[in-house]
GUMAR-479451 format. One record per residue: residue in three letters; residue number from 0; x, y, z of N, C-alpha, C in turn. Coordinates in pm, 1 decimal. Layout:
<recs>
REC   marfi   lumba       n.xx       n.yy       n.zz      ca.xx      ca.yy      ca.zz       c.xx       c.yy       c.zz
REC     ALA     NUM          X          Y          Z          X          Y          Z          X          Y          Z
...
</recs>
This chain:
<recs>
REC   marfi   lumba       n.xx       n.yy       n.zz      ca.xx      ca.yy      ca.zz       c.xx       c.yy       c.zz
REC     MET       0     4542.8     3271.6    18809.4     4481.2     3332.4    18694.3     4521.9     3253.8    18569.6
REC     ILE       1     4426.1     3226.4    18485.5     4449.4     3159.4    18357.9     4431.3     3262.5    18248.0
REC     VAL       2     4532.4     3272.1    18160.9     4530.2     3370.3    18052.8     4542.5     3297.7    17919.1
REC     LEU       3     4456.0     3334.9    17827.0     4461.6     3286.6    17690.2     4522.2     3396.6    17604.8
REC     GLY       4     4639.3     3370.5    17548.7     4702.7     3464.9    17457.2     4670.7     3425.9    17314.7
REC     ILE       5     4646.3     3526.4    17230.7     4609.4     3499.9    17092.0     4691.3     3587.9    16998.0
REC     ASP       6     4752.3     3523.8    16898.4     4820.2     3592.9    16789.2     4729.4     3577.6    16667.1
REC     PRO       7     4650.4     3680.8    16636.3     4547.4     3666.0    16533.9     4601.9     3657.2    16392.0
REC     GLY       8     4531.0     3581.9    16311.2     4559.8     3570.6    16169.0     4446.3     3497.1    16102.2
REC     LEU       9     4422.5     3526.3    15975.9     4313.2     3458.3    15906.6     4353.4     3316.6    15867.2
REC     SER      10     4476.1     3298.8    15820.9     4522.5     3164.2    15784.5     4563.7     3083.8    15906.4
REC     VAL      11     4636.8     3149.7    15998.1     4684.1     3083.9    16120.1     4664.9     3178.7    16237.7
REC     THR      12     4588.4     3134.5    16335.5     4571.8     3207.2    16461.0     4638.9     3124.1    16569.5
REC     GLY      13     4747.1     3180.2    16624.6     4815.7     3111.0    16733.0     4745.2     3135.4    16865.0
REC     TRP      14     4747.0     3036.2    16952.0     4687.9     3052.6    17084.6     4775.8     2980.8    17187.2
REC     GLY      15     4772.3     3033.7    17308.0     4847.0     2972.1    17416.2     4780.1     3001.9    17548.9
REC     VAL      16     4772.6     2902.0    17633.7     4709.0     2916.5    17764.7     4814.9     2896.6    17872.3
REC     VAL      17     4823.7     2994.3    17961.1     4917.3     2986.6    18073.0     4842.6     3014.4    18202.8
REC     GLU      18     4903.3     2970.8    18311.0     4844.0     2992.9    18442.9     4951.1     3047.0    18535.5
REC     THR      19     4910.0     3134.7    18624.5     5004.5     3190.0    18720.7     4934.5     3219.2    18852.7
REC     PHE      20     5012.5     3208.4    18958.1     4967.5     3250.9    19090.0     5048.8     3370.9    19133.7
REC     SER      21     5157.9     3397.3    19061.0     5241.7     3515.8    19084.6     5316.9     3545.9    18956.1
REC     ARG      22     5370.2     3667.5    18943.6     5445.0     3705.2    18823.7     5574.2     3625.2    18809.8
REC     ASP      23     5620.7     3568.8    18919.3     5748.8     3499.6    18919.1     5744.4     3361.7    18855.2
REC     LYS      24     5627.4     3301.4    18852.9     5618.3     3166.2    18798.4     5493.8     3154.9    18711.8
REC     ILE      25     5518.1     3125.2    18585.2     5409.7     3106.2    18489.1     5418.4     2962.6    18439.9
REC     ASP      26     5306.2     2894.5    18441.4     5302.3     2755.0    18397.0     5227.0     2744.1    18264.4
REC     LEU      27     5282.3     2666.4    18174.3     5216.9     2638.3    18047.4     5103.8     2538.8    18070.0
REC     ILE      28     4988.5     2568.1    18012.5     4879.0     2471.7    18013.0     4872.4     2402.1    17876.5
REC     GLU      29     4862.8     2482.4    17769.6     4854.5     2424.3    17634.8     4872.3     2534.7    17531.7
REC     TYR      30     4905.4     2496.6    17410.8     4915.2     2592.1    17300.6     4886.8     2521.0    17169.6
REC     GLY      31     4859.1     2600.5    17067.7     4832.0     2543.5    16936.4     4796.1     2651.9    16836.8
REC     CYS      32     4738.1     2610.5    16725.4     4698.4     2703.5    16620.0     4561.8     2665.4    16564.8
REC     ILE      33     4490.1     2766.4    16525.8     4366.5     2748.5    16450.9     4402.8     2780.9    16306.5
REC     LYS      34     4385.6     2684.6    16218.3     4423.2     2704.6    16078.3     4300.2     2703.8    15989.6
REC     THR      35     4300.5     2794.1    15892.1     4194.6     2795.6    15791.7     4259.4     2788.8    15653.8
REC     THR      36     4182.0     2744.6    15557.1     4233.0     2722.6    15421.9     4190.1     2834.8    15328.5
REC     HIS      37     4283.0     2876.5    15243.9     4256.4     2985.1    15148.4     4140.5     2953.5    15054.6
REC     SER      38     4120.9     2827.9    15022.9     4018.1     2790.2    14925.8     3876.1     2795.6    14983.9
REC     VAL      39     3866.2     2808.3    15115.8     3735.4     2813.2    15182.0     3686.3     2958.9    15182.6
REC     PRO      40     3556.2     2982.0    15159.9     3504.6     3119.2    15162.5     3531.8     3188.5    15297.1
REC     LEU      41     3549.7     3319.6    15290.5     3585.0     3399.7    15407.5     3492.1     3375.6    15525.4
REC     ILE      42     3363.4     3377.2    15504.0     3268.3     3362.7    15614.8     3288.8     3229.4    15686.7
REC     GLN      43     3318.2     3124.4    15612.8     3341.5     2993.6    15675.1     3473.8     2992.2    15751.6
REC     ARG      44     3572.6     3065.6    15702.5     3700.5     3074.1    15774.1     3681.7     3145.8    15907.4
REC     LEU      45     3603.5     3253.4    15906.8     3576.7     3327.0    16030.7     3494.1     3242.4    16126.9
REC     GLN      46     3398.9     3167.0    16074.4     3320.7     3076.4    16158.8     3410.1     2969.0    16220.4
REC     SER      47     3505.1     2920.3    16145.3     3598.0     2819.6    16196.1     3680.5     2875.0    16311.8
REC     ILE      48     3728.0     2998.3    16296.9     3801.7     3062.6    16406.1     3712.4     3073.2    16528.8
REC     ASN      49     3588.8     3115.5    16508.4     3493.4     3128.8    16619.2     3467.5     2995.3    16688.0
REC     ILE      50     3441.0     2892.1    16612.0     3408.1     2760.5    16668.6     3527.1     2703.2    16744.9
REC     ASP      51     3645.2     2708.9    16683.5     3764.5     2654.3    16749.8     3799.1     2733.2    16875.3
REC     LEU      52     3788.3     2864.7    16867.3     3817.0     2948.5    16984.1     3714.6     2923.2    17095.1
REC     GLN      53     3589.5     2904.2    17058.5     3486.3     2872.6    17157.7     3521.0     2742.6    17230.2
REC     PHE      54     3569.3     2643.4    17157.3     3610.0     2516.5    17218.1     3724.9     2538.6    17316.8
REC     ILE      55     3824.6     2617.7    17276.6     3940.1     2646.0    17362.2     3895.4     2717.7    17489.5
REC     ILE      56     3808.3     2815.0    17475.6     3757.6     2889.6    17591.7     3679.8     2796.6    17684.0
REC     SER      57     3594.5     2712.2    17628.0     3515.5     2619.5    17709.8     3604.3     2519.5    17783.0
REC     LYS      58     3710.1     2475.7    17717.6     3798.2     2375.7    17777.0     3887.3     2433.3    17886.6
REC     TYR      59     3946.6     2550.1    17863.4     4046.5     2602.9    17956.7     3994.8     2711.8    18050.0
REC     LYS      60     3877.1     2767.5    18020.8     3811.0     2865.5    18107.2     3905.5     2978.8    18153.6
REC     PRO      61     3959.5     3054.7    18057.8     4051.2     3162.8    18095.8     3981.1     3275.1    18170.5
REC     ASN      62     4056.6     3340.0    18261.0     4007.2     3457.5    18333.0     4024.7     3583.6    18249.9
REC     ALA      63     4116.9     3578.4    18153.3     4144.5     3692.8    18067.9     4194.8     3643.5    17933.4
REC     VAL      64     4172.1     3725.0    17830.8     4225.3     3699.3    17697.7     4313.5     3817.1    17661.1
REC     ALA      65     4432.9     3787.5    17611.6     4526.0     3890.4    17565.8     4548.5     3869.0    17416.7
REC     ILE      66     4539.1     3976.4    17341.1     4551.0     3968.5    17195.7     4647.5     4076.3    17148.0
REC     GLU      67     4713.7     4047.2    17038.9     4804.8     4146.7    16982.8     4723.9     4257.2    16915.9
REC     GLU      68     4763.0     4382.2    16942.2     4698.2     4496.2    16878.7     4720.8     4492.7    16728.6
REC     LEU      69     4628.2     4553.4    16658.2     4642.1     4566.1    16514.2     4749.4     4669.8    16485.5
REC     PHE      70     4842.5     4634.3    16401.8     4944.9     4730.3    16361.4     4947.6     4732.6    16209.4
REC     PHE      71     4995.3     4840.7    16154.4     4988.0     4858.9    16009.8     5093.7     4777.7    15937.9
REC     LEU      72     5046.6     4699.3    15845.0     5133.5     4617.7    15761.4     5152.4     4688.7    15627.4
REC     LYS      73     5251.0     4647.3    15554.3     5275.5     4707.8    15423.5     5167.4     4670.7    15322.4
REC     ALA      74     5116.0     4551.2    15333.1     5015.3     4505.3    15237.3     4874.9     4531.0    15292.2
REC     SER      75     4797.3     4611.3    15219.5     4663.6     4646.1    15267.8     4572.2     4524.0    15274.0
REC     LYS      76     4592.2     4427.3    15185.2     4510.3     4306.0    15188.0     4535.4     4228.7    15317.9
REC     SER      77     4659.6     4228.3    15364.2     4693.4     4158.4    15488.4     4624.9     4221.5    15607.5
REC     ILE      78     4621.9     4353.5    15612.4     4561.2     4421.1    15727.4     4410.3     4398.4    15729.9
REC     VAL      79     4347.4     4389.2    15613.9     4202.8     4364.1    15608.4     4172.2     4224.2    15661.9
REC     SER      80     4245.1     4123.0    15615.7     4217.3     3986.5    15662.3     4251.8     3971.2    15809.5
REC     LEU      81     4358.9     4036.2    15853.8     4394.3     4032.6    15995.6     4284.4     4097.6    16079.6
REC     GLY      82     4232.5     4209.9    16031.8     4123.6     4278.4    16102.9     3998.4     4193.6    16112.0
REC     GLN      83     3968.3     4118.9    16007.2     3850.8     4032.2    16009.4     3868.4     3918.1    16109.0
REC     ALA      84     3987.0     3861.0    16112.3     4014.5     3754.1    16208.7     4006.2     3807.7    16350.8
REC     ARG      85     4063.1     3926.6    16374.3     4056.6     3988.9    16507.3     3910.3     4012.7    16547.1
REC     GLY      86     3829.2     4053.6    16451.1     3687.1     4077.0    16479.8     3618.5     3950.8    16528.7
REC     ALA      87     3646.4     3838.2    16463.4     3587.6     3710.9    16505.7     3635.2     3674.6    16646.5
REC     ILE      88     3762.0     3698.2    16673.8     3819.8     3666.6    16805.0     3760.2     3756.9    16912.9
REC     ILE      89     3751.6     3884.6    16885.4     3697.0     3980.0    16982.4     3550.4     3949.0    17011.1
REC     LEU      90     3474.0     3917.4    16907.6     3332.7     3883.3    16927.0     3318.3     3757.0    17012.0
REC     THR      91     3394.4     3654.2    16982.8     3386.8     3529.4    17060.1     3421.5     3555.3    17206.4
REC     THR      92     3525.8     3632.5    17229.0     3566.1     3665.9    17366.4     3456.4     3744.5    17436.7
REC     SER      93     3400.9     3841.1    17368.2     3295.2     3924.9    17426.0     3170.8     3843.7    17460.0
REC     LEU      94     3131.4     3755.2    17370.7     3013.0     3672.2    17396.0     3032.1     3580.3    17516.1
REC     ASN      95     3157.9     3548.1    17545.8     3188.7     3465.3    17662.8     3212.3     3548.9    17788.8
REC     LYS      96     3198.8     3680.4    17774.2     3212.8     3774.0    17887.6     3348.5     3761.6    17958.4
REC     ILE      97     3452.6     3747.8    17877.4     3588.9     3739.7    17930.5     3657.2     3873.3    17903.1
REC     PRO      98     3722.4     3931.4    18003.1     3793.7     4057.0    17978.5     3901.5     4037.9    17870.9
REC     LEU      99     3906.9     4133.8    17779.3     4002.1     4129.0    17668.2     4101.6     4243.3    17683.1
REC     PHE     100     4229.5     4211.2    17667.7     4336.3     4309.8    17679.0     4418.5     4304.7    17551.3
REC     GLU     101     4454.2     4423.6    17500.5     4531.8     4432.0    17377.8     4669.7     4488.0    17407.2
REC     TYR     102     4771.6     4429.5    17342.2     4909.5     4472.0    17362.4     4977.4     4489.7    17227.7
REC     ASN     103     5053.3     4599.2    17215.3     5124.1     4619.0    17089.6     5247.5     4529.5    17086.2
REC     PRO     104     5292.9     4494.6    16967.0     5404.4     4399.9    16953.6     5530.5     4443.8    17029.1
REC     ARG     105     5558.1     4571.9    17031.5     5678.3     4621.1    17099.8     5670.5     4594.7    17250.3
REC     LEU     106     5553.5     4617.5    17309.3     5534.8     4593.3    17452.2     5550.1     4444.5    17484.5
REC     VAL     107     5499.7     4358.7    17396.4     5513.3     4213.5    17416.2     5661.5     4176.1    17416.5
REC     LYS     108     5736.6     4232.1    17322.8     5880.7     4203.4    17314.6     5952.7     4248.6    17440.7
REC     VAL     109     5918.4     4367.6    17489.6     5981.8     4418.6    17612.0     5948.0     4328.2    17730.3
REC     ALA     110     5822.2     4286.9    17741.0     5778.7     4204.6    17854.2     5849.8     4069.7    17857.3
REC     VAL     111     5875.9     4013.0    17740.7     5932.8     3878.0    17735.4     6085.0     3879.2    17728.6
REC     THR     112     6142.6     3974.8    17654.2     6287.9     3974.4    17634.1     6359.6     4091.2    17699.7
REC     GLY     113     6284.8     4197.1    17734.6     6347.6     4317.2    17788.2     6395.1     4412.6    17680.4
REC     TYR     114     6367.2     4378.2    17552.8     6415.6     4457.3    17440.7     6303.6     4472.6    17338.1
REC     GLY     115     6261.9     4596.7    17310.9     6148.4     4623.0    17223.4     6168.8     4593.1    17076.9
REC     SER     116     6292.3     4572.8    17034.8     6319.4     4539.6    16895.4     6369.2     4395.6    16879.7
REC     ALA     117     6337.5     4312.0    16976.1     6381.2     4171.8    16972.0     6325.3     4101.9    16848.9
REC     GLY     118     6402.3     4008.8    16797.9     6359.3     3930.2    16683.2     6277.4     3809.6    16726.6
REC     LYS     119     6216.7     3744.5    16628.7     6132.8     3626.9    16658.0     6208.7     3519.0    16733.9
REC     CYS     120     6332.6     3494.2    16694.2     6411.8     3388.7    16759.5     6436.3     3420.9    16906.6
REC     GLN     121     6461.2     3548.7    16936.7     6482.4     3589.1    17076.4     6355.0     3568.7    17158.5
REC     ILE     122     6242.1     3605.0    17100.8     6113.6     3589.3    17170.3     6086.1     3441.6    17195.6
REC     GLN     123     6102.9     3360.3    17094.2     6077.1     3217.2    17107.8     6168.3     3154.2    17212.7
REC     TYR     124     6293.9     3193.9    17212.6     6389.2     3140.5    17309.5     6347.9     3177.6    17452.0
REC     MET     125     6308.7     3303.0    17472.7     6268.6     3346.2    17606.7     6137.9     3281.0    17652.3
REC     VAL     126     6046.8     3257.7    17559.3     5923.8     3184.7    17593.6     5961.4     3045.7    17644.2
REC     LYS     127     6051.9     2980.7    17574.3     6099.1     2847.8    17616.0     6159.9     2853.0    17756.1
REC     ILE     128     6247.1     2949.1    17780.5     6315.7     2960.6    17909.8     6217.5     2994.3    18021.4
REC     LEU     129     6134.1     3096.0    17999.6     6043.1     3141.9    18105.2     5936.4     3038.5    18140.8
REC     LEU     130     5898.5     2956.2    18043.4     5799.0     2851.8    18071.3     5863.4     2717.3    18105.6
REC     ARG     131     5997.4     2716.2    18112.6     6072.6     2596.9    18149.7     6041.0     2478.3    18058.1
REC     LEU     132     6047.7     2503.5    17927.5     6017.8     2400.8    17827.8     6146.6     2339.9    17773.5
REC     LYS     133     6137.4     2218.1    17724.3     6253.9     2153.5    17663.0     6281.3     2209.1    17524.1
REC     ASN     134     6174.2     2244.3    17452.9     6186.8     2293.0    17315.4     6109.6     2422.9    17297.4
REC     ILE     135     6147.2     2496.0    17194.8     6074.0     2617.4    17158.6     5937.6     2576.2    17104.7
REC     PRO     136     5830.1     2640.1    17151.9     5696.6     2607.2    17100.1     5687.0     2637.9    16950.1
REC     THR     137     5628.1     2547.6    16876.9     5605.7     2568.7    16734.2     5459.3     2545.8    16702.5
REC     PRO     138     5408.0     2606.9    16599.7     5471.9     2702.3    16511.0     5492.5     2838.4    16576.9
REC     ASP     139     5553.4     2930.0    16502.6     5583.7     3064.4    16553.6     5461.0     3133.7    16610.7
REC     ASP     140     5346.4     3114.6    16546.3     5223.3     3181.8    16589.2     5184.2     3140.7    16730.9
REC     ALA     141     5206.3     3014.7    16765.5     5175.1     2966.8    16900.3     5272.8     3025.7    17001.2
REC     ALA     142     5401.3     3032.2    16965.5     5500.9     3093.7    17054.7     5468.7     3240.9    17076.2
REC     ASP     143     5426.1     3309.3    16971.3     5387.2     3450.3    16983.5     5266.3     3466.1    17075.8
REC     ALA     144     5171.0     3375.1    17064.6     5052.3     3380.0    17150.2     5090.2     3360.8    17296.8
REC     LEU     145     5182.2     3270.8    17323.7     5229.7     3251.0    17461.1     5299.1     3377.1    17511.9
REC     ALA     146     5377.1     3442.5    17425.8     5443.6     3566.9    17463.8     5340.6     3674.9    17497.6
REC     ILE     147     5232.2     3680.5    17421.7     5126.2     3777.9    17448.5     5059.3     3750.1    17583.5
REC     ALA     148     5033.7     3623.4    17612.9     4975.1     3586.2    17742.1     5069.1     3623.1    17855.9
REC     MET     149     5199.3     3599.0    17837.1     5298.3     3631.5    17938.3     5309.5     3783.0    17957.2
REC     CYS     150     5295.6     3857.4    17850.1     5295.5     4004.2    17858.3     5180.7     4051.3    17947.2
REC     HIS     151     5064.3     3990.1    17929.2     4948.8     4029.1    18011.1     4978.2     4005.8    18159.3
REC     ILE     152     5034.3     3891.9    18190.0     5064.3     3860.3    18329.7     5161.8     3961.8    18388.6
REC     SER     153     5260.7     4001.9    18311.5     5357.6     4099.4    18363.4     5298.8     4239.9    18370.8
REC     SER     154     5184.1     4261.1    18306.3     5121.8     4395.3    18303.8     5017.2     4416.3    18411.1
REC     VAL     155     4971.8     4307.7    18474.3     4866.1     4322.1    18576.1     4923.9     4325.7    18716.4
</recs>
């Protein structure tokens, strides 16, 4: 099974593709970020997320997409832009007829570290260990996306 994990964001959307034949061994395929610029109009930023995500889906042909659930942030402007980015991601996934699974941040932390209040550094370290990597994946958004993909694998 190939899983595409996505950490949504309007400025930076992290993504990571992993493959597994069992829960015991997960292999990294690729990871990265889709970046958009603040100076570009919103509609073009959402189109950029759609186009880049479409390329990733076409290239890696995931069997499932796992995305972080929307959670309430302190800044209302942040939640609106995050929701818009998630909408573009959900639409792209739906148009490609790929099953989409949503996971809350606490569940992702438990799946990867065993601790629901784990910090970013703990998550990144465990992603490195579980995927047998030499270095922690960067940027943080890509490491988070890999953690989301790994959460999906441990949940099925």
